[in-house]
N, C-alpha and C positions, 0 to 999 in steps of 0.2 A: 913782614915784606912778601910780596906775592912770586910766587916762584912758577916761572914758564916753561913749557917742555923745552929742552933742548934737543930733543931727541930728532934725528934727521929720518925723512921719509925714503924708504927704497923707491928704485926707480919702479917698479909695480904699482907700488902706493900712490907715486905721482900721477901715473897714466891712469889709476881707478878716479882718483881725485877730479883729475880733467876730465873724464868722460861723465860725471856723476853732474860735474858744472854745464858740460854740453848738456845734457838731458833736462837739467833744471831751466838751461835757456830755452829749448824746445819746449816744453810744457809750457812755460811762460808764454812764448811767442803764440803757441797754439791756443792756449788761451785769449791772448791779446786779438786774434783774428777770431775766434769765435764771439767774442763780446762784440767786436766789430759788426761782424755780420749780422748777428741780434738786434743791433741798434739800427743797422740797415733795414732791416726787419721793420723793425717797429715803426720808422718813418713812413716808412711805404704804407705800412696796414694803416696807420693814423691819418695818411693824406688821402687813402683810398677812401676812408671812412667819411671824411669830412665833406667832399665830393660827393659821396653818394647821400648823404645828408642834403647837400644844397640841392643836388638834383628831386629830391624827395620834396622841399619845400617848393622849388618850381611847380612840380607837379599838383600839389597842393592848392597852390594858389590858381593854376589852369583848371581845377575840379571845382572851385568857387568862383569861378567866371562863369563857367560853363553851366553850375547851377542856377546863378541869378540869371542867365540866357534863358535858361527851361524855365523858371518861372515868370518870366517876361512872355515867354510863348506861349505858357499855360494861358495867362491873362487876357493875351489877344484871343485865343480860341474860347473863352468863356465868352468875352464881348463880343465875336462874331457869332457866337451860339444864342444868345440873346434875342427874344422877340423883336424887341425894338430895333435892334441893330438887322436883322433880318428885314422886317417891315421897310426900313428906310433902304436898305439896298434894292430891293425889289421894287419901289415906286420910281428910282431912277431908270429901271430897265423898259422895254417895250412889250410887257409881258400885258395881257388882258385879262381878266375875271372871268371865270370859267364856270361860273355857276348856270348859266343856261347851255350846257353844251349839247349837242348831239350827237351821237353815236354813228357810225355805219357800219352795217354789217356786210361783211364780203359775201358770205353764201347764204342762203337760205340754209337750216338746219335739217331739212329733208333732202338737200343736194347730195349726191352721192359724187365721192371725190374717187377719182381713177388709181388705183393702185398695181402694181405689177405682181 
């Protein structure tokens, strides 16, 4: 048969037991609060990281679009620089051929210019 303690606790021992019980409860509540705080921090950090990931993917899409636009503009520049394109655009203007150009001399080389 199991023998149980029939010894009565003194008033002092009862107070100590109650104090230990309250201290244990306080420690448990502090641990629970700490775990809740860390959980909130974890969720906040996770949502921040996922938001940053979304922002990064948006910026990468913009970079891709801008790279394509740069390639298109480079192609247009190369097209406009080609001799065929230059001659075609030149034929649409009112410019004349300058093969028989005559140059005008403003002052003869032996003329003296007034100086201060």
